[in-house]
N, CA, C, O and the ligand as a Tripos MOL2 file, in Angstrom:
@<TRIPOS>MOLECULE
protein
  285   283    72     0     0
PROTEIN
NO_CHARGES

@<TRIPOS>ATOM
      1 N          23.2180   21.1670    9.0590 N.3       1 MET1
      2 CA         22.0900   20.1690    8.7480 C.3       1 MET1
      3 C          20.8260   20.9610    7.8430 C.2       1 MET1
      4 O          20.2820   22.0290    8.1250 O.2       1 MET1
      5 N          20.6340   20.3050    6.9880 N.am      2 LYS2
      6 CA         19.4880   20.8050    6.0670 C.3       2 LYS2
      7 C          18.1690   20.6990    6.7160 C.2       2 LYS2
      8 O          17.7430   19.6670    7.2340 O.2       2 LYS2
      9 N          17.4930   21.9240    6.6520 N.am      3 ASP3
     10 CA         16.0670   21.6640    7.1570 C.3       3 ASP3
     11 C          15.1940   20.6670    6.3370 C.2       3 ASP3
     12 O          15.2630   20.5360    5.1150 O.2       3 ASP3
     13 N          14.3660   19.9820    7.1690 N.am      4 LEU4
     14 CA         13.2020   19.1440    6.7110 C.3       4 LEU4
     15 C          12.0240   19.8360    6.8090 C.2       4 LEU4
     16 O          11.6360   20.2540    7.8990 O.2       4 LEU4
     17 N          11.2700   20.0440    5.5600 N.am      5 LYS5
     18 CA         10.0030   20.7310    5.8640 C.3       5 LYS5
     19 C           8.7820   20.0970    5.4460 C.2       5 LYS5
     20 O           8.7030   19.7450    4.2690 O.2       5 LYS5
     21 N           7.8070   19.8960    6.2340 N.am      6 CYS6
     22 CA          6.4510   19.1940    5.8690 C.3       6 CYS6
     23 C           6.1170   19.7320    4.6620 C.2       6 CYS6
     24 O           6.0230   20.9470    4.4870 O.2       6 CYS6
     25 N           5.9200   18.8620    3.7640 N.am      7 ASN7
     26 CA          5.1690   19.3920    2.3120 C.3       7 ASN7
     27 C           3.8360   19.8710    2.2760 C.2       7 ASN7
     28 O           3.4630   20.5850    1.3450 O.2       7 ASN7
     29 N           2.9490   19.4860    3.3720 N.am      8 ALA8
     30 CA          1.6830   19.7900    3.4160 C.3       8 ALA8
     31 C           1.4810   21.1540    4.1340 C.2       8 ALA8
     32 O           0.7430   22.0040    3.6350 O.2       8 ALA8
     33 N           2.1570   21.3700    5.3430 N.am      9 CYS9
     34 CA          2.0590   22.7540    6.1140 C.3       9 CYS9
     35 C           3.1720   23.4490    6.1600 C.2       9 CYS9
     36 O           3.1090   24.5290    6.7480 O.2       9 CYS9
     37 N           4.3970   23.0580    5.6000 N.am     10 GLY10
     38 CA          5.5980   23.8800    5.9260 C.3      10 GLY10
     39 C           6.2000   23.9190    6.9460 C.2      10 GLY10
     40 O           7.1300   24.7200    7.0410 O.2      10 GLY10
     41 N           5.8740   23.0970    7.9950 N.am     11 HIS11
     42 CA          6.5150   23.0890    9.2220 C.3      11 HIS11
     43 C           7.8870   22.7320    9.1960 C.2      11 HIS11
     44 O           8.1950   21.8560    8.3880 O.2      11 HIS11
     45 N           8.7480   23.2060    9.8850 N.am     12 ILE12
     46 CA         10.3040   22.6130    9.7340 C.3      12 ILE12
     47 C          10.2990   21.7040   11.0700 C.2      12 ILE12
     48 O           9.9620   22.0310   12.2080 O.2      12 ILE12
     49 N          10.7740   20.4680   10.5910 N.am     13 ILE13
     50 CA         10.8680   19.3160   11.4910 C.3      13 ILE13
     51 C          12.1150   19.7820   12.2530 C.2      13 ILE13
     52 O          13.1450   20.2000   11.7250 O.2      13 ILE13
     53 N          11.8640   19.6460   13.6500 N.am     14 LYS14
     54 CA         12.7330   20.2900   14.7320 C.3      14 LYS14
     55 C          14.0400   19.4280   14.7400 C.2      14 LYS14
     56 O          13.9210   18.2180   14.5440 O.2      14 LYS14
     57 N          15.1040   19.8920   14.9240 N.am     15 HIS15
     58 CA         16.4190   19.3730   15.0340 C.3      15 HIS15
     59 C          17.4450   20.0280   16.1290 C.2      15 HIS15
     60 O          17.1460   21.1050   16.6440 O.2      15 HIS15
     61 N          18.3690   19.5170   16.3910 N.am     16 ASP16
     62 CA         19.2660   20.2620   17.3310 C.3      16 ASP16
     63 C          20.6390   20.4220   16.6360 C.2      16 ASP16
     64 O          21.7300   20.5300   17.1980 O.2      16 ASP16
     65 N          20.3820   20.4170   15.3090 N.am     17 GLY17
     66 CA         21.8350   20.8090   14.7350 C.3      17 GLY17
     67 C          22.4070   19.6540   13.9650 C.2      17 GLY17
     68 O          23.0050   19.7450   12.8930 O.2      17 GLY17
     69 N          22.0960   18.3200   14.7850 N.am     18 SER18
     70 CA         22.8300   17.0550   14.2900 C.3      18 SER18
     71 C          21.7910   15.9160   14.3070 C.2      18 SER18
     72 O          21.9600   14.9170   13.6070 O.2      18 SER18
     73 N          20.7240   16.0640   15.1010 N.am     19 VAL19
     74 CA         19.7430   14.9620   14.8740 C.3      19 VAL19
     75 C          18.3060   15.3520   15.1540 C.2      19 VAL19
     76 O          17.9910   16.0330   16.1300 O.2      19 VAL19
     77 N          17.5260   14.9330   14.3390 N.am     20 PHE20
     78 CA         16.1250   15.3390   14.3860 C.3      20 PHE20
     79 C          15.6800   14.9280   15.8480 C.2      20 PHE20
     80 O          16.0920   13.8820   16.3500 O.2      20 PHE20
     81 N          14.7670   15.8460   16.5600 N.am     21 VAL21
     82 CA         14.1970   15.7800   17.9100 C.3      21 VAL21
     83 C          12.6490   15.7570   17.5570 C.2      21 VAL21
     84 O          11.8160   16.0240   18.4240 O.2      21 VAL21
     85 N          12.3570   15.4890   16.4980 N.am     22 GLU22
     86 CA         10.6900   15.0880   16.0840 C.3      22 GLU22
     87 C          10.8220   14.2380   15.0430 C.2      22 GLU22
     88 O          11.6470   14.2840   14.1310 O.2      22 GLU22
     89 N           9.8420   13.3560   15.2640 N.am     23 ASP23
     90 CA          9.6200   12.5650   14.0510 C.3      23 ASP23
     91 C           8.7040   12.9030   13.0510 C.2      23 ASP23
     92 O           7.8080   13.7040   13.3140 O.2      23 ASP23
     93 N           8.8130   12.3500   11.8210 N.am     24 ALA24
     94 CA          8.0930   12.6830   10.6450 C.3      24 ALA24
     95 C           8.0460   11.4740    9.7890 C.2      24 ALA24
     96 O           8.6360   10.4250   10.0500 O.2      24 ALA24
     97 N           7.2770   11.6990    8.7090 N.am     25 LEU25
     98 CA          7.0660   10.6350    7.6220 C.3      25 LEU25
     99 C           7.8340   11.2550    6.3820 C.2      25 LEU25
    100 O           7.6330   12.3750    5.9130 O.2      25 LEU25
    101 N           8.7300   10.3410    5.9520 N.am     26 VAL26
    102 CA          9.5070   10.5840    4.6980 C.3      26 VAL26
    103 C           9.2800    9.7830    3.8010 C.2      26 VAL26
    104 O           9.5490    8.6040    4.0320 O.2      26 VAL26
    105 N           8.8040   10.0920    2.7000 N.am     27 VAL27
    106 CA          8.2850    9.1070    1.7480 C.3      27 VAL27
    107 C           9.1810    9.3460    0.3180 C.2      27 VAL27
    108 O           9.1440   10.3960   -0.3240 O.2      27 VAL27
    109 N          10.0090    8.1300   -0.0510 N.am     28 THR28
    110 CA         10.4830    8.4460   -1.4380 C.3      28 THR28
    111 C           9.9060    7.1340   -2.1600 C.2      28 THR28
    112 O           9.8390    6.0000   -1.6840 O.2      28 THR28
    113 N           9.5090    7.5730   -3.4270 N.am     29 LYS29
    114 CA          8.8170    6.5760   -4.3490 C.3      29 LYS29
    115 C           9.3020    6.9550   -5.6870 C.2      29 LYS29
    116 O           9.3090    8.0950   -6.1510 O.2      29 LYS29
    117 N           9.7680    5.7080   -6.3430 N.am     30 GLU30
    118 CA         10.2320    5.6960   -7.7910 C.3      30 GLU30
    119 C           9.1360    4.7880   -8.5400 C.2      30 GLU30
    120 O           8.7950    3.6140   -8.4030 O.2      30 GLU30
    121 N           8.7130    5.8710   -9.4210 N.am     31 TRP31
    122 CA          7.3950    5.1150  -10.1180 C.3      31 TRP31
    123 C           7.7540    4.3800  -11.3110 C.2      31 TRP31
    124 O           8.5920    4.8360  -12.0890 O.2      31 TRP31
    125 N           7.2940    3.4990  -11.4680 N.am     32 GLY32
    126 CA          7.6090    2.2820  -12.5200 C.3      32 GLY32
    127 C           6.8290    2.3760  -13.6400 C.2      32 GLY32
    128 O           5.9860    3.2610  -13.7860 O.2      32 GLY32
    129 N           7.0830    1.4310  -14.5210 N.am     33 TYR33
    130 CA          6.5530    1.3330  -15.8950 C.3      33 TYR33
    131 C           5.1080    1.2830  -16.0960 C.2      33 TYR33
    132 O           4.5980    1.7970  -17.0920 O.2      33 TYR33
    133 N           4.3420    0.6200  -15.0910 N.am     34 PHE34
    134 CA          2.8140    0.6960  -14.9830 C.3      34 PHE34
    135 C           2.1460    1.8510  -14.3720 C.2      34 PHE34
    136 O           0.9680    1.8580  -14.0140 O.2      34 PHE34
    137 N           2.9460    2.7980  -14.2770 N.am     35 SER35
    138 CA          2.1520    4.1800  -13.8400 C.3      35 SER35
    139 C           2.3820    5.3060  -14.8500 C.2      35 SER35
    140 O           3.1760    5.1680  -15.7810 O.2      35 SER35
    141 N           1.8020    6.2200  -14.6870 N.am     36 LYS36
    142 CA          1.8270    7.4650  -15.4480 C.3      36 LYS36
    143 C           3.0430    8.4070  -15.1650 C.2      36 LYS36
    144 O           3.1270    9.5010  -15.7240 O.2      36 LYS36
    145 N           3.9690    7.9590  -14.2960 N.am     37 LYS37
    146 CA          4.9750    8.6600  -13.6650 C.3      37 LYS37
    147 C           6.4700    7.9340  -13.9170 C.2      37 LYS37
    148 O           7.5420    8.1910  -13.3680 O.2      37 LYS37
    149 N           6.1560    6.9450  -14.9340 N.am     38 ASP38
    150 CA          7.4800    6.0810  -15.0970 C.3      38 ASP38
    151 C           8.6640    6.9510  -15.2350 C.2      38 ASP38
    152 O           8.8150    7.9060  -15.9960 O.2      38 ASP38
    153 N           9.6750    6.3350  -14.1550 N.am     39 GLY39
    154 CA         11.0400    7.1380  -14.2220 C.3      39 GLY39
    155 C          11.1820    8.1410  -13.2400 C.2      39 GLY39
    156 O          12.2750    8.6240  -12.9450 O.2      39 GLY39
    157 N           9.9940    8.5020  -12.6710 N.am     40 LYS40
    158 CA         10.0140    9.7240  -11.8430 C.3      40 LYS40
    159 C          10.1980    9.2770  -10.1910 C.2      40 LYS40
    160 O           9.6140    8.3440   -9.6390 O.2      40 LYS40
    161 N          11.0490   10.0930   -9.6570 N.am     41 ARG41
    162 CA         11.1840    9.8850   -8.2070 C.3      41 ARG41
    163 C          10.6080   10.9580   -7.2690 C.2      41 ARG41
    164 O          11.0750   12.0880   -7.1260 O.2      41 ARG41
    165 N           9.5590   10.4640   -6.6680 N.am     42 HIS42
    166 CA          8.6440   11.5530   -5.7580 C.3      42 HIS42
    167 C           9.5620   11.3680   -4.2410 C.2      42 HIS42
    168 O          10.1720   10.3550   -3.8990 O.2      42 HIS42
    169 N           9.4670   12.4440   -3.6070 N.am     43 ARG43
    170 CA         10.1130   12.4410   -2.3230 C.3      43 ARG43
    171 C           9.1430   13.4070   -1.5660 C.2      43 ARG43
    172 O           8.9240   14.5080   -2.0700 O.2      43 ARG43
    173 N           8.6230   13.1000   -0.5310 N.am     44 PHE44
    174 CA          7.9780   14.2070    0.4900 C.3      44 PHE44
    175 C           8.0430   13.9090    1.9080 C.2      44 PHE44
    176 O           8.3920   12.7870    2.2760 O.2      44 PHE44
    177 N           7.7420   14.8000    2.7180 N.am     45 CYS45
    178 CA          7.8300   14.8550    4.1140 C.3      45 CYS45
    179 C           6.3910   15.3520    4.6240 C.2      45 CYS45
    180 O           5.7880   16.3200    4.1610 O.2      45 CYS45
    181 N           5.9260   14.4720    5.7190 N.am     46 LEU46
    182 CA          4.6940   15.1540    6.4110 C.3      46 LEU46
    183 C           5.1200   15.0180    8.0260 C.2      46 LEU46
    184 O           5.5430   14.0510    8.6610 O.2      46 LEU46
    185 N           4.8490   16.2980    8.3920 N.am     47 CYS47
    186 CA          4.8450   16.3540    9.9720 C.3      47 CYS47
    187 C           3.8140   15.3870   10.6710 C.2      47 CYS47
    188 O           2.9090   14.9590    9.9550 O.2      47 CYS47
    189 N           3.8510   15.0060   11.9660 N.am     48 GLU48
    190 CA          3.1230   14.2560   12.6420 C.3      48 GLU48
    191 C           1.6280   14.6520   12.4480 C.2      48 GLU48
    192 O           0.8240   13.7290   12.3160 O.2      48 GLU48
    193 N           1.2100   15.8570   12.4190 N.am     49 SER49
    194 CA         -0.1180   16.2510   12.8270 C.3      49 SER49
    195 C          -0.6620   16.0220   11.0340 C.2      49 SER49
    196 O          -1.7820   15.5480   10.8400 O.2      49 SER49
    197 N           0.0660   16.3300   10.0610 N.am     50 CYS50
    198 CA         -0.2400   16.1920    8.8200 C.3      50 CYS50
    199 C          -0.5020   14.8420    8.5700 C.2      50 CYS50
    200 O          -1.5840   14.5370    8.0700 O.2      50 CYS50
    201 N           0.3500   13.9640    8.8520 N.am     51 TYR51
    202 CA          0.2650   12.5050    8.8100 C.3      51 TYR51
    203 C          -1.1080   12.1430    9.5240 C.2      51 TYR51
    204 O          -1.9810   11.5890    8.8560 O.2      51 TYR51
    205 N          -1.3010   12.4110   10.7220 N.am     52 ASP52
    206 CA         -2.7240   12.1110   11.3190 C.3      52 ASP52
    207 C          -3.9040   12.6070   10.5690 C.2      52 ASP52
    208 O          -4.9410   11.9460   10.5110 O.2      52 ASP52
    209 N          -3.7820   13.6110   10.0690 N.am     53 LYS53
    210 CA         -4.9870   14.2440    9.0020 C.3      53 LYS53
    211 C          -5.0050   13.3730    8.1010 C.2      53 LYS53
    212 O          -6.1380   12.9480    7.8750 O.2      53 LYS53
    213 N          -3.8660   12.7560    7.2450 N.am     54 MET54
    214 CA         -4.0790   12.0910    6.2290 C.3      54 MET54
    215 C          -4.5440   10.6430    6.5970 C.2      54 MET54
    216 O          -5.3760   10.1820    5.8170 O.2      54 MET54
    217 N          -4.2160    9.9420    7.5010 N.am     55 ILE55
    218 CA         -4.7250    8.6800    7.9080 C.3      55 ILE55
    219 C          -6.2700    8.7480    8.3580 C.2      55 ILE55
    220 O          -7.0100    7.7700    8.2520 O.2      55 ILE55
    221 N          -6.6750    9.9430    8.8520 N.am     56 GLU56
    222 CA         -8.1270   10.0560    9.3540 C.3      56 GLU56
    223 C          -8.8720    9.7510    8.0580 C.2      56 GLU56
    224 O          -9.7650    8.9030    8.0660 O.2      56 GLU56
    225 N          -8.5660   10.3620    7.0230 N.am     57 ASN57
    226 CA         -9.4820   10.2510    5.5840 C.3      57 ASN57
    227 C          -9.4550    8.6230    5.0400 C.2      57 ASN57
    228 O         -10.1860    8.1950    4.1480 O.2      57 ASN57
    229 N          -8.4670    7.8430    5.7690 N.am     58 PHE58
    230 CA         -8.4670    6.3570    5.0210 C.3      58 PHE58
    231 C          -9.9210    5.7870    5.4630 C.2      58 PHE58
    232 O         -10.6250    5.9510    6.4600 O.2      58 PHE58
    233 N         -10.0470    5.0380    4.2550 N.am     59 ASN59
    234 CA        -11.1890    3.9880    4.5860 C.3      59 ASN59
    235 C         -10.9350    2.7610    5.4900 C.2      59 ASN59
    236 O         -11.7930    2.4000    6.2960 O.2      59 ASN59
    237 N          -9.7930    2.1430    5.3600 N.am     60 ILE60
    238 CA         -9.1670    1.2580    6.0570 C.3      60 ILE60
    239 C          -8.2700    1.9270    7.0610 C.2      60 ILE60
    240 O          -7.4200    2.7280    6.6730 O.2      60 ILE60
    241 N          -8.4150    1.6420    8.3080 N.am     61 PRO61
    242 CA         -7.2800    2.2940    9.1660 C.3      61 PRO61
    243 C          -5.9830    1.6310    8.8540 C.2      61 PRO61
    244 O          -5.9690    0.6750    8.0780 O.2      61 PRO61
    245 N          -4.8530    2.0930    9.4280 N.am     62 VAL62
    246 CA         -3.5290    1.8860    9.2430 C.3      62 VAL62
    247 C          -3.1610    0.6320   10.2630 C.2      62 VAL62
    248 O          -3.4170    0.7080   11.4640 O.2      62 VAL62
    249 N          -2.6470   -0.3230    9.7710 N.am     63 ASP63
    250 CA         -2.3560   -1.5520   10.7280 C.3      63 ASP63
    251 C          -1.1310   -0.7350   11.7880 C.2      63 ASP63
    252 O          -0.1810   -0.0300   11.4460 O.2      63 ASP63
    253 N          -1.5810   -1.1430   13.1660 N.am     64 LEU64
    254 CA         -0.9370   -0.7200   14.2080 C.3      64 LEU64
    255 C          -0.1590   -1.8880   14.7830 C.2      64 LEU64
    256 O          -0.6040   -3.0300   14.6720 O.2      64 LEU64
    257 N           0.8900   -1.6590   15.3410 N.am     65 GLU65
    258 CA          1.7490   -2.7500   15.9180 C.3      65 GLU65
    259 C           2.7180   -2.1380   16.9410 C.2      65 GLU65
    260 O           3.4760   -1.2450   16.5620 O.2      65 GLU65
    261 N           2.7370   -2.5200   18.0840 N.am     66 ASP66
    262 CA          4.1230   -2.1930   18.7970 C.3      66 ASP66
    263 C           5.1770   -2.6080   18.6760 C.2      66 ASP66
    264 O           5.4140   -3.8150   18.7150 O.2      66 ASP66
    265 N           6.1910   -1.5710   18.4750 N.am     67 VAL67
    266 CA          7.4430   -1.9570   18.1900 C.3      67 VAL67
    267 C           8.4830   -1.6890   19.5090 C.2      67 VAL67
    268 O           8.2370   -0.7780   20.2990 O.2      67 VAL67
    269 N           9.4310   -2.3940   19.6390 N.am     68 THR68
    270 CA         10.2680   -2.4060   20.7120 C.3      68 THR68
    271 C          11.6790   -1.4690   20.2590 C.2      68 THR68
    272 O          12.3510   -1.8240   19.2910 O.2      68 THR68
    273 N          11.9840   -0.4200   20.9550 N.am     69 GLU69
    274 CA         13.0000    0.1380   20.3050 C.3      69 GLU69
    275 C          14.2180   -0.0910   21.3780 C.2      69 GLU69
    276 O          14.1110    0.0200   22.5990 O.2      69 GLU69
    277 N          15.1970   -0.3750   20.7720 N.am     70 TYR70
    278 CA         16.6830   -0.7160   21.5750 C.3      70 TYR70
    279 C          17.4090    0.7320   21.2320 C.2      70 TYR70
    280 O          17.6180    1.2050   20.1150 O.2      70 TYR70
    281 N          17.7320    1.2930   22.5200 N.am     71 MET71
    282 CA         18.4800    2.5330   22.3600 C.3      71 MET71
    283 C          20.0680    2.0670   22.7970 C.2      71 MET71
    284 O          20.9820    2.8920   22.7750 O.2      71 MET71
    285 ZN          2.5630   19.6010    8.3310 Zn       72 ZN72
@<TRIPOS>BOND
     1     1     2 1
     2     2     3 1
     3     3     4 2
     4     3     5 am
     5     5     6 1
     6     6     7 1
     7     7     8 2
     8     7     9 am
     9     9    10 1
    10    10    11 1
    11    11    12 2
    12    11    13 am
    13    13    14 1
    14    14    15 1
    15    15    16 2
    16    15    17 am
    17    17    18 1
    18    18    19 1
    19    19    20 2
    20    19    21 am
    21    21    22 1
    22    22    23 1
    23    23    24 2
    24    23    25 am
    25    25    26 1
    26    26    27 1
    27    27    28 2
    28    27    29 am
    29    29    30 1
    30    30    31 1
    31    31    32 2
    32    31    33 am
    33    33    34 1
    34    34    35 1
    35    35    36 2
    36    35    37 am
    37    37    38 1
    38    38    39 1
    39    39    40 2
    40    39    41 am
    41    41    42 1
    42    42    43 1
    43    43    44 2
    44    43    45 am
    45    45    46 1
    46    46    47 1
    47    47    48 2
    48    47    49 am
    49    49    50 1
    50    50    51 1
    51    51    52 2
    52    51    53 am
    53    53    54 1
    54    54    55 1
    55    55    56 2
    56    55    57 am
    57    57    58 1
    58    58    59 1
    59    59    60 2
    60    59    61 am
    61    61    62 1
    62    62    63 1
    63    63    64 2
    64    63    65 am
    65    65    66 1
    66    66    67 1
    67    67    68 2
    68    67    69 am
    69    69    70 1
    70    70    71 1
    71    71    72 2
    72    71    73 am
    73    73    74 1
    74    74    75 1
    75    75    76 2
    76    75    77 am
    77    77    78 1
    78    78    79 1
    79    79    80 2
    80    79    81 am
    81    81    82 1
    82    82    83 1
    83    83    84 2
    84    83    85 am
    85    85    86 1
    86    86    87 1
    87    87    88 2
    88    87    89 am
    89    89    90 1
    90    90    91 1
    91    91    92 2
    92    91    93 am
    93    93    94 1
    94    94    95 1
    95    95    96 2
    96    95    97 am
    97    97    98 1
    98    98    99 1
    99    99   100 2
   100    99   101 am
   101   101   102 1
   102   102   103 1
   103   103   104 2
   104   103   105 am
   105   105   106 1
   106   106   107 1
   107   107   108 2
   108   107   109 am
   109   109   110 1
   110   110   111 1
   111   111   112 2
   112   111   113 am
   113   113   114 1
   114   114   115 1
   115   115   116 2
   116   115   117 am
   117   117   118 1
   118   118   119 1
   119   119   120 2
   120   119   121 am
   121   121   122 1
   122   122   123 1
   123   123   124 2
   124   123   125 am
   125   125   126 1
   126   126   127 1
   127   127   128 2
   128   127   129 am
   129   129   130 1
   130   130   131 1
   131   131   132 2
   132   131   133 am
   133   133   134 1
   134   134   135 1
   135   135   136 2
   136   135   137 am
   137   137   138 1
   138   138   139 1
   139   139   140 2
   140   139   141 am
   141   141   142 1
   142   142   143 1
   143   143   144 2
   144   143   145 am
   145   145   146 1
   146   146   147 1
   147   147   148 2
   148   147   149 am
   149   149   150 1
   150   150   151 1
   151   151   152 2
   152   151   153 am
   153   153   154 1
   154   154   155 1
   155   155   156 2
   156   155   157 am
   157   157   158 1
   158   158   159 1
   159   159   160 2
   160   159   161 am
   161   161   162 1
   162   162   163 1
   163   163   164 2
   164   163   165 am
   165   165   166 1
   166   166   167 1
   167   167   168 2
   168   167   169 am
   169   169   170 1
   170   170   171 1
   171   171   172 2
   172   171   173 am
   173   173   174 1
   174   174   175 1
   175   175   176 2
   176   175   177 am
   177   177   178 1
   178   178   179 1
   179   179   180 2
   180   179   181 am
   181   181   182 1
   182   182   183 1
   183   183   184 2
   184   183   185 am
   185   185   186 1
   186   186   187 1
   187   187   188 2
   188   187   189 am
   189   189   190 1
   190   190   191 1
   191   191   192 2
   192   191   193 am
   193   193   194 1
   194   194   195 1
   195   195   196 2
   196   195   197 am
   197   197   198 1
   198   198   199 1
   199   199   200 2
   200   199   201 am
   201   201   202 1
   202   202   203 1
   203   203   204 2
   204   203   205 am
   205   205   206 1
   206   206   207 1
   207   207   208 2
   208   207   209 am
   209   209   210 1
   210   210   211 1
   211   211   212 2
   212   211   213 am
   213   213   214 1
   214   214   215 1
   215   215   216 2
   216   215   217 am
   217   217   218 1
   218   218   219 1
   219   219   220 2
   220   219   221 am
   221   221   222 1
   222   222   223 1
   223   223   224 2
   224   223   225 am
   225   225   226 1
   226   226   227 1
   227   227   228 2
   228   227   229 am
   229   229   230 1
   230   230   231 1
   231   231   232 2
   232   231   233 am
   233   233   234 1
   234   234   235 1
   235   235   236 2
   236   235   237 am
   237   237   238 1
   238   238   239 1
   239   239   240 2
   240   239   241 am
   241   241   242 1
   242   242   243 1
   243   243   244 2
   244   243   245 am
   245   245   246 1
   246   246   247 1
   247   247   248 2
   248   247   249 am
   249   249   250 1
   250   250   251 1
   251   251   252 2
   252   251   253 am
   253   253   254 1
   254   254   255 1
   255   255   256 2
   256   255   257 am
   257   257   258 1
   258   258   259 1
   259   259   260 2
   260   259   261 am
   261   261   262 1
   262   262   263 1
   263   263   264 2
   264   263   265 am
   265   265   266 1
   266   266   267 1
   267   267   268 2
   268   267   269 am
   269   269   270 1
   270   270   271 1
   271   271   272 2
   272   271   273 am
   273   273   274 1
   274   274   275 1
   275   275   276 2
   276   275   277 am
   277   277   278 1
   278   278   279 1
   279   279   280 2
   280   279   281 am
   281   281   282 1
   282   282   283 1
   283   283   284 2
@<TRIPOS>SUBSTRUCTURE
     1 MET1         2 RESIDUE 1 A MET
     2 LYS2         6 RESIDUE 1 A LYS
     3 ASP3        10 RESIDUE 1 A ASP
     4 LEU4        14 RESIDUE 1 A LEU
     5 LYS5        18 RESIDUE 1 A LYS
     6 CYS6        22 RESIDUE 1 A CYS
     7 ASN7        26 RESIDUE 1 A ASN
     8 ALA8        30 RESIDUE 1 A ALA
     9 CYS9        34 RESIDUE 1 A CYS
    10 GLY10       38 RESIDUE 1 A GLY
    11 HIS11       42 RESIDUE 1 A HIS
    12 ILE12       46 RESIDUE 1 A ILE
    13 ILE13       50 RESIDUE 1 A ILE
    14 LYS14       54 RESIDUE 1 A LYS
    15 HIS15       58 RESIDUE 1 A HIS
    16 ASP16       62 RESIDUE 1 A ASP
    17 GLY17       66 RESIDUE 1 A GLY
    18 SER18       70 RESIDUE 1 A SER
    19 VAL19       74 RESIDUE 1 A VAL
    20 PHE20       78 RESIDUE 1 A PHE
    21 VAL21       82 RESIDUE 1 A VAL
    22 GLU22       86 RESIDUE 1 A GLU
    23 ASP23       90 RESIDUE 1 A ASP
    24 ALA24       94 RESIDUE 1 A ALA
    25 LEU25       98 RESIDUE 1 A LEU
    26 VAL26      102 RESIDUE 1 A VAL
    27 VAL27      106 RESIDUE 1 A VAL
    28 THR28      110 RESIDUE 1 A THR
    29 LYS29      114 RESIDUE 1 A LYS
    30 GLU30      118 RESIDUE 1 A GLU
    31 TRP31      122 RESIDUE 1 A TRP
    32 GLY32      126 RESIDUE 1 A GLY
    33 TYR33      130 RESIDUE 1 A TYR
    34 PHE34      134 RESIDUE 1 A PHE
    35 SER35      138 RESIDUE 1 A SER
    36 LYS36      142 RESIDUE 1 A LYS
    37 LYS37      146 RESIDUE 1 A LYS
    38 ASP38      150 RESIDUE 1 A ASP
    39 GLY39      154 RESIDUE 1 A GLY
    40 LYS40      158 RESIDUE 1 A LYS
    41 ARG41      162 RESIDUE 1 A ARG
    42 HIS42      166 RESIDUE 1 A HIS
    43 ARG43      170 RESIDUE 1 A ARG
    44 PHE44      174 RESIDUE 1 A PHE
    45 CYS45      178 RESIDUE 1 A CYS
    46 LEU46      182 RESIDUE 1 A LEU
    47 CYS47      186 RESIDUE 1 A CYS
    48 GLU48      190 RESIDUE 1 A GLU
    49 SER49      194 RESIDUE 1 A SER
    50 CYS50      198 RESIDUE 1 A CYS
    51 TYR51      202 RESIDUE 1 A TYR
    52 ASP52      206 RESIDUE 1 A ASP
    53 LYS53      210 RESIDUE 1 A LYS
    54 MET54      214 RESIDUE 1 A MET
    55 ILE55      218 RESIDUE 1 A ILE
    56 GLU56      222 RESIDUE 1 A GLU
    57 ASN57      226 RESIDUE 1 A ASN
    58 PHE58      230 RESIDUE 1 A PHE
    59 ASN59      234 RESIDUE 1 A ASN
    60 ILE60      238 RESIDUE 1 A ILE
    61 PRO61      242 RESIDUE 1 A PRO
    62 VAL62      246 RESIDUE 1 A VAL
    63 ASP63      250 RESIDUE 1 A ASP
    64 LEU64      254 RESIDUE 1 A LEU
    65 GLU65      258 RESIDUE 1 A GLU
    66 ASP66      262 RESIDUE 1 A ASP
    67 VAL67      266 RESIDUE 1 A VAL
    68 THR68      270 RESIDUE 1 A THR
    69 GLU69      274 RESIDUE 1 A GLU
    70 TYR70      278 RESIDUE 1 A TYR
    71 MET71      282 RESIDUE 1 A MET
    72 ZN72       285 GROUP 0 **** ****
């Protein structure tokens, strides 16, 4: 299994060899015509602590909602 690294701090997201045992934000963005990055795909990962640091800087807090996980 390929290591997934946080782009901000380099932390390797923990896995047990087959599944991730730590959650992380993985973003894939294909930029379109009305951007300066038309045709480019950006992909990055943030560990939970870097995600928390990022959203702390938001002027408008993230929307929070409880979700039920069916295991
Ligand atoms: Zn990080």
